[in-house]
C-alpha positions in Angstrom: -27.6 -29.2 20.7 -23.8 -29.2 20.5 -22.4 -25.8 19.6 -20.0 -25.7 16.7 -16.4 -24.5 17.2 -16.0 -21.1 15.4 -13.7 -21.4 12.3 -11.0 -19.3 13.9 -10.8 -21.7 16.8 -10.4 -24.8 14.7 -6.9 -26.1 13.8 -5.4 -24.6 10.7 -5.2 -26.9 7.6 -3.2 -27.0 4.4 -5.1 -25.3 1.5 -7.8 -27.5 -0.1 -7.1 -27.7 -3.8 -10.7 -27.2 -4.9 -11.3 -24.3 -2.5 -8.0 -22.7 -3.5 -8.7 -22.8 -7.2 -12.2 -21.4 -6.6 -10.7 -18.7 -4.4 -8.0 -17.8 -7.0 -10.7 -17.4 -9.7 -12.8 -15.2 -7.4 -9.7 -13.1 -6.7 -9.1 -12.6 -10.4 -12.7 -11.8 -11.1 -13.5 -9.4 -8.2 -10.1 -7.9 -7.0 -7.5 -8.1 -9.8 -8.6 -5.1 -11.9 -7.5 -5.6 -15.6 -6.9 -1.8 -15.6 -4.0 -2.4 -13.2 -0.8 -3.6 -14.8 1.2 -6.0 -12.7 4.8 -7.2 -13.1 6.6 -9.7 -10.9 10.3 -10.2 -11.1 10.8 -13.7 -9.8 12.4 -16.9 -10.9 10.1 -19.4 -9.3 12.5 -22.3 -10.0 15.0 -20.8 -7.6 12.6 -20.6 -4.7 13.0 -23.3 -2.0 10.4 -26.1 -1.9 9.2 -24.9 1.5 9.5 -21.4 2.9 8.1 -18.5 4.9 7.0 -15.6 2.6 7.4 -12.1 4.0 5.5 -9.3 2.2 5.4 -5.6 2.7 1.8 -4.4 3.1 0.9 -1.2 1.3 -2.5 -2.4 0.2 -5.3 -4.7 1.4 -4.9 -6.7 -1.8 -1.2 -7.6 -1.5 -1.8 -11.1 -0.1 -4.2 -11.8 -2.9 -1.6 -10.8 -5.5 0.9 -13.0 -3.8 -1.4 -16.1 -3.8 -2.3 -15.5 -7.5 1.4 -15.1 -8.6 2.8 -18.1 -6.8 0.2 -20.6 -7.6 0.2 -23.4 -8.7 3.8 -24.1 -7.8 3.7 -22.7 -4.3 0.5 -22.8 -2.1 0.5 -20.4 0.9 -1.1 -20.5 4.3 -1.4 -16.7 5.0 -1.7 -15.4 8.5 -4.9 -13.3 8.5 -6.7 -10.9 10.8 -9.0 -12.9 13.1 -11.7 -10.3 12.5 -12.4 -11.8 9.1 -13.3 -15.1 10.7 -16.1 -13.5 12.8 -18.5 -14.0 9.9 -18.9 -17.8 9.9 -19.4 -18.4 6.2 -16.3 -16.3 5.3 -14.3 -17.9 8.1 -15.0 -21.4 6.9 -13.9 -20.4 3.4 -10.7 -18.7 4.7 -9.9 -21.8 6.7 -10.3 -24.1 3.6 -7.9 -21.9 1.6 -5.3 -22.1 4.3 -5.6 -18.8 6.2 -4.3 -18.9 9.8 -6.3 -16.5 12.1 -4.4 -14.2 14.4 -5.4 -11.4 16.8 -3.5 -8.4 15.7 -1.0 -6.4 17.7 -1.0 -8.9 20.6 0.6 -12.2 21.5 -1.5 -15.1 20.0 -0.2 -18.5 21.2 -3.0 -20.3 19.2 -1.8 -18.7 16.0 1.9 -19.7 16.7 0.8 -23.3 17.3 -1.1 -23.3 14.0 1.9 -22.0 12.1 4.1 -24.7 13.6 1.5 -27.3 12.7 1.5 -26.1 9.1 5.3 -25.9 8.9 5.5 -29.5 10.2 3.0 -30.6 7.5 5.1 -29.1 4.8 3.2 -25.9 4.1 4.4 -22.5 3.2 3.5 -19.7 5.6 2.7 -16.2 4.3 3.1 -13.1 6.6 2.3 -9.5 5.9 5.3 -8.4 8.0 4.2 -4.8 8.4 1.2 -6.2 10.3 -1.0 -3.3 9.3 -1.7 -1.2 6.2 0.2 2.0 5.9 -2.0 5.1 6.1 0.4 7.2 4.0 2.3 4.9 1.5 5.4 4.3 3.5 6.6 1.5 5.8 5.3 2.2 9.4 7.0 -0.6 11.3 8.1 -4.2 11.2 7.9 -5.7 14.7 11.3 -7.0 16.0 9.4 -10.0 17.5 9.0 -11.3 13.9 12.7 -12.4 13.9 12.3 -14.7 16.9 9.2 -16.2 15.2 11.1 -16.9 11.9 13.9 -18.5 13.8 11.4 -20.7 15.7 9.9 -21.9 12.4 13.4 -22.6 11.0 12.3 -22.4 7.3 14.0 -20.4 4.5 12.7 -16.9 4.3 11.4 -15.5 0.9 10.5 -11.8 0.4 7.9 -10.4 -1.9 8.2 -6.6 -2.2 5.5 -4.4 -3.7 5.9 -0.9 -5.2 2.9 1.0 -6.5 0.4 -1.2 -4.5 -0.5 1.6 -2.1 -1.3 4.0 -4.9 -3.4 1.3 -6.6 -5.7 0.9 -3.6 -4.9 3.0 -0.5 -6.6 2.0 2.7 -8.7 5.2 2.6 -9.7 5.0 -1.0 -13.1 4.0 -2.4 -11.9 2.2 -5.5 -9.0 0.5 -7.3 -7.1 2.9 -9.5 -5.8 2.3 -13.0 -2.1 2.1 -12.6 1.0 -0.1 -12.2 2.3 -2.5 -9.5 5.9 -3.7 -9.7 7.0 -6.6 -7.4 10.1 -8.7 -6.8 10.3 -12.0 -5.1 13.6 -13.7 -3.9 15.1 -15.7 -1.1 16.4 -13.6 1.8 17.6 -16.3 4.2 18.2 -20.1 3.7 17.7 -22.2 6.8 21.4 -22.2 7.7 22.0 -18.5 7.4 18.8 -17.8 9.4 19.9 -20.1 12.2 23.4 -18.4 12.2 22.1 -14.8 12.3 21.2 -13.0 15.5 17.7 -11.7 16.1 19.0 -8.1 15.5 20.7 -9.1 12.2 17.5 -10.8 11.0 15.4 -7.8 11.9 17.8 -5.3 10.2 17.9 -7.3 7.0 14.2 -7.9 7.0 13.3 -4.2 7.5 15.7 -3.2 4.7 14.2 -5.7 2.3 10.6 -4.7 3.1 10.9 -1.0 3.3 8.9 1.0 0.8 7.9 4.6 0.1 5.5 4.9 -2.9 6.0 8.6 -3.0 9.8 8.3 -3.5 9.3 5.3 -5.8 7.0 7.2 -8.2 9.5 10.0 -8.6 11.8 7.4 -10.3 9.0 6.5 -12.7 7.7 9.6 -14.5 5.9 7.4 -16.9 3.5 5.9 -14.3 0.2 7.4 -13.3 -2.8 6.3 -11.3 -6.2 7.3 -12.5 -9.6 7.3 -10.9 -12.8 9.3 -11.1 -12.8 9.3 -7.2 -9.1 10.2 -6.9 -9.4 12.1 -3.6 -12.5 10.6 -2.1 -12.0 9.2 1.3 -8.9 11.3 2.2 -10.8 12.9 5.1 -10.6 9.5 6.8 -6.8 10.0 7.4 -6.3 13.8 6.9 -8.4 15.5 9.6 -6.8 18.9 10.2 -7.0 21.8 7.7 -3.5 23.3 7.4 -4.9 26.7 6.5 -7.4 27.4 9.3 -6.3 24.7 11.7 -9.8 23.3 12.3 -10.4 19.6 12.6 -12.9 17.3 10.9 -14.0 20.0 8.4 -12.3 18.4 5.4 -14.3 16.8 2.6 -13.6 15.2 -0.7 -15.3 14.9 -4.1 -13.7 13.4 -7.2 -10.2 14.8 -7.2 -11.0 17.8 -4.9 -10.1 17.9 -1.2 -11.4 21.0 0.6 -12.2 22.6 3.9 -15.8 23.4 4.6 -14.8 26.0 7.2 -12.3 28.3 5.4 -12.6 27.1 1.8 -9.0 25.9 1.5 -8.8 23.5 -1.5 -6.3 21.3 -3.3 -6.7 18.7 -6.1 -5.0 15.3 -6.1 -3.4 14.6 -9.5 -2.7 11.1 -11.1 0.8 11.0 -9.5 -0.6 11.6 -6.0 0.7 15.2 -5.8 -1.5 18.0 -4.4 -2.2 21.0 -6.7 -3.2 24.3 -5.0 -6.5 25.9 -6.0 -8.0 29.3 -6.1 -4.9 31.1 -4.9 -4.5 29.1 -1.7 -0.9 28.2 -0.7 0.4 24.6 -1.0 1.3 23.5 2.6 2.1 19.8 1.7 3.2 18.3 -1.6 1.5 15.0 -0.9 -0.7 13.2 1.6 2.3 11.4 3.2 3.8 14.7 4.3 0.4 16.0 5.5 -0.3 12.8 7.5 3.2 12.9 9.1 2.7 16.5 10.1 -0.5 15.5 12.0 1.5 12.6 13.6 4.3 14.9 14.7 1.7 17.3 16.3 0.3 14.4 18.3 3.8 13.2 19.2 4.4 16.6 20.7 1.1 16.6 22.5 1.8 13.3 24.3 5.0 14.6 25.8 2.6 16.3 28.2 2.0 13.9 31.1 -1.6 15.2 31.2 -2.4 14.2 27.6 -5.9 12.8 27.2 -8.1 12.0 24.3 -11.7 11.1 25.1 -15.0 10.4 23.3 -18.4 8.9 23.8 -18.5 5.6 21.9 -20.7 2.8 20.7 -19.2 -0.5 21.9 -19.3 -3.4 19.4 -18.3 -7.0 20.0 -18.0 -10.1 18.0 -21.4 -11.3 16.7 -22.9 -14.3 18.4 -24.5 -15.9 15.4 -21.7 -15.4 12.9 -23.9 -13.8 10.4 -22.2 -10.5 10.7 -18.7 -9.4 11.9 -19.8 -7.3 14.9 -22.9 -6.5 17.0 -23.8 -3.6 19.1 -23.1 -4.3 22.8 -23.4 -1.0 24.7 -22.4 2.6 25.0 -19.8 4.4 27.1 -16.8 6.6 27.1 -13.3 5.8 25.7 -10.3 7.6 27.1 -6.7 7.4 25.9 -3.9 8.7 28.1 -0.6 7.8 29.6 -2.7 5.5 31.9 -3.7 3.5 28.8 -6.9 2.9 26.9 -10.0 2.9 29.2 -13.6 2.2 28.4 -16.3 2.8 31.0 -19.9 2.1 30.1 -22.3 -0.8 29.4 -21.9 -4.1 27.6 -24.8 -6.6 27.1 -26.9 -4.9 29.8 -24.2 -4.7 32.5 -21.7 -2.1 33.6 -18.3 -2.7 32.2 -14.8 -1.1 32.7 -12.1 -2.1 30.3 -8.5 -1.0 30.9 -5.6 -1.7 28.6 -2.1 -0.6 29.7 -0.1 1.6 27.4 2.5 -1.2 27.2 -0.3 -3.3 25.6 -1.0 -0.6 22.9 1.4 -1.6 20.1 -1.3 -0.4 17.7 -5.0 -0.3 17.3 -6.8 -1.6 14.3 -8.4 1.3 12.4 -11.8 0.7 10.8 -11.5 3.4 8.2 -13.5 6.5 9.1 -15.7 4.5 11.5 -13.9 3.3 14.7 -11.0 1.4 16.1 -10.4 -2.0 17.5 -8.4 -3.6 20.3 -7.6 -7.3 20.3 -7.2 -8.9 23.7 -9.0 -12.2 24.4 -12.3 -10.7 23.6 -12.3 -8.4 20.6 -13.6 -4.9 21.3 -14.5 -2.3 18.7 -15.1 1.4 19.7 -17.1 3.7 17.4 -16.8 7.4 18.4 -19.7 9.7 18.0 -17.4 11.7 15.8 -16.2 8.8 13.6 -13.2 10.7 12.2 -11.8 11.1 15.7 -10.8 7.4 15.3 -7.7 8.3 13.3 -6.5 10.5 16.2 -7.0 7.5 18.6 -5.1 5.3 16.1 -2.1 7.7 15.9 -1.9 8.5 19.6 -2.2 4.9 20.7 0.8 3.9 18.5 2.9 6.7 19.8 1.9 6.1 23.5 2.6 2.4 23.0 6.1 3.1 21.7 6.8 5.5 24.6 5.8 2.8 27.1 7.6 -0.1 25.4 4.7 -2.0 23.7 5.8 -4.9 21.5 3.9 -6.2 18.5 
């Protein structure tokens, strides 16, 4: 029996109208919460007939908002994480609505060819230029390789910039919050100005247009709040170190409370994402952005030591074979991150396996919130530490080591 080609290995196609309309209705029903007010500042008539759309990426719902806002005048082929195509039924649907699969944080020639194919066919290409969701509500990075890709496509470049999207649905959160999203959409480059600009000029202008910081933004809007019965739940997936006693992985959350099970330190997260001290404890950080960046600074200092090493027993997962699930268990071993790179030693599918990824290949790892981390390189490997929350330390350290050793996105 002839084996079918997986959806992510089939050529990308322009969105199918019926599938796109069905998808849009599903987006509105399942993901666009009526409790969230959305405002888009955009004159659609001024947008070019064909373009590349660059979006900042504070939330996992941003591309869904963009698709909903720009239809029916402008259909989009969004570049999407190849991981979502691992489940065959979902992958087929994503292909029909025009999604272009890409392995994150690594060169993907197949994805580039698909984008060129779509551009030649007259399609609009959507790119989440940040590549990954921010952990703390502020732009992390926009790869400089994006400029060369835009110039290769040669299409006008349109920007859609979101404010408030992170606070509506942070990566770590368990629900969508009642709040406000403000967005603006405009042309950044026409074809002629893009061709005339240097890569450095394109990168600079692009980063300026896409930069966001929801914590600075909300200060300018005292009228805006974000409400949820689970306001702080999930914060332990990104904030792992208690600032009072210094212990790691002892933080827990319930409703709006965030507390340490070791020393009792406690804060509450209010509807404007500010921490409020409780029970006489001092306030070490005003918000989660500052707390996360303090953790990141601590790891940045640690990796200046040439002997830096982070290690953990892990469960190895790989792409499912039958396409009924995203991943399957493949083996067990030990994952080590150091200046020598990311190394896995253990088993896979009943055989001994050693994987080694150079630090220059570690632009970033994909973080499976509170569960594990993923590296895309030909075969897609997912590592699930025995202490799941250790994953966030691997995520932060890999990015910092990658930058130190010249990794490119």
